[in-house]
C-alpha positions, 0 to 999 in steps of 0.5 A, a space after each residue: 607828318 613831316 612838313 606842313 606848308 601853311 599859305 592862306 590868303 586873308 579872310 577879308 573883313 576879319 583876319 589877315 593872312 598872317 593871323 590865319 597862318 599863325 592860328 593854323 600853325 599853332 594848332 598843327 604844333 599842338 597835335 604834332 610838336 615835332 612837325 616842320 612848319 613853313 608859314 607864308 603870307 600870300 596875296 594875289 595883288 590886292 591889299 596885303 601884297 606888299 606885306 606878303 612879299 616882305 614876309 618871305 623875301 628880305 626887303 623894306 617897306 618905304 613910306 611915301 606921301 602921295 595923292 589919294 583917290 580924291 587928290 588929297 595927301 595920304 600916307 602910302 607905301 611900297 615894298 623894295 626888295 633889292 632892285 624890285 619894287 612891289 606896289 599895291 595900287 590900293 595903297 594909293 587908290 583903294 576902296 579903304 582910302 575912299 572910305 564912305 566917299 565911294 565915287 568911282 567917276 571922280 577917283 584917280 590913280 595919280 598917287 599910284 604913278 607917284 609911287 612908281 616914280 619914287 621907286 624909279 628914283 630909287 633905282 629899281 629895274 623891276 616893278 610888281 604892280 598889284 591891281 586889287 581893291 581899286 576905288 577907280 574907273 579911269 583906266 589908269 590915266 591918273 598914274 600915267 599922267 604922274 609919269 609924264 603922259 599928257 592928256 589934252 582936251 579939244 582946246 589943247 589944254 592938259 588935264 588929268 582925266 578921271 572916269 567922268 572926264 575920259 570922254 574929254 580926251 582929244 589927244 594923248 601925248 607920250 613925248 614926256 613919259 618918263 624914259 626910265 619906264 622903258 628900262 624897267 620890267 613891269 609885272 602886273 598882278 591881276 586877280 580877275 580876267 575882266 576885259 575893259 568894256 561891255 557887259 563883262 567889263 570893268 564898270 559893269 562888273 565892279 562899278 557897283 561896289 565902287 559907288 557907281 549907280 546903275 544909270 551911270 554904268 553906260 556913261 562910264 563904260 563909254 568913257 573907257 571905250 573912248 580912252 581905248 580908242 585914243 590909246 589905239 591912235 597913239 600906240 596902235 594897240 587894241 586893248 578892248 578885249 585884253 584879258 585882265 585889262 578891266 582890272 582896277 577900273 581898267 588900269 590893267 589895260 592902260 598900264 599894258 598899252 602905255 607902260 608895256 606892263 605884262 598882265 599876269 595872274 597875281 597868284 602866279 607872280 607871287 608864287 614864282 617870286 617866292 619860289 613856292 615850288 622849291 618850298 613844296 619839296 618833301 612837304 607832307 601837306 599844304 593848308 591854304 584858305 580865304 574868306 569864301 571859297 566859291 566858283 570864282 576861287 578857281 579863276 586865278 585866285 590864291 587857292 587855285 594857284 596854290 593847288 595847281 602847283 601842289 598837284 604837280 608834286 602830288 602834295 595834298 591840299 586842305 582849304 579852309 574858308 568862312 564859307 564854301 559854296 556848291 560851285 567850289 567843287 571845281 577846285 577838286 579837279 585843280 588839286 584841292 583835296 578837301 575844303 572846310 567851312 569854319 563857321 560853326 553857327 548860322 549867324 550873319 557875317 557881322 556876327 561871325 566876324 567877332 568869332 572868326 579866329 576862334 572858329 578857324 582855330 577850332 576847325 583846324 584842331 578838328 581836322 588835325 585830330 581826324 588826321 591823327 586818328 586816321 593815321 592810327 586806324 
């Protein structure tokens, strides 16, 4: 064993990407003291994306006060790496900030626009915008308003739309949009391929986890559809079927249409930026993981993204998770060599949370023991 690349996602609700990587690295060093280990934090656009970039690239975390999901002042942040800003929309409009007050119909992305403004004022020429973990359902209208887009109702009055008021938009005025946007490359990290509206749209798929009641799904979905119609009137861009447009309550569609953002697989943006394929050279094995490995893991998530790159260089990939479901077998075709669930007891998630670190450590130890044994047989 010459070189091991350790690149897990966070085990959501339990341990961070950094903690998971450290535990795996410690167990690898116990078994093979001389092995070279490369530990990288990773994320696909949700919480932890800024820290993941800054763990690999030289930069700084900038603290900024912005509006939170319900308009209150919150302490937020973004990463600045030379002339690139890395922004998590969740840092201004995410579910953790909403807390117990889940109300997607009233939540705004205005604070995300304020983060973008601060980055523009700092002279950035490229923005990497992560769209995971949103508490919103307003197509990014709040962020666009912060950047100078005017939304007018039927009386010609300007207002900042939220999910519940998207249907009130009579006209969109782009004349005062911050012109620095035109000179800025915007890469949008999407961890889903959801479209804007319909049965597979932002509201129907993700609304329930943001507090949307079943009887409100159709109304909020109609609001996003109306928003798309008004965007078409002013830009000529059709966004209803845009893959990834439904990310972050439709923010993917709004950013793509108005700001020219390029919607991309979040994990691919991350791996390209940190030149992951260069790291793979002379690597004996890659170890990755996340909280749960299932069929969704094969659609643009961390494990599938890592595995596809490693497969190109014929590097074996081991994936660890709190749970591995039957439909996860698709990942074998993508380059994963083996998958292991770390839970050692049949307990509830709440009970297992307390022992995740121990379970991960013991599973990694068992895997490395077996690999060490197989090399001697």
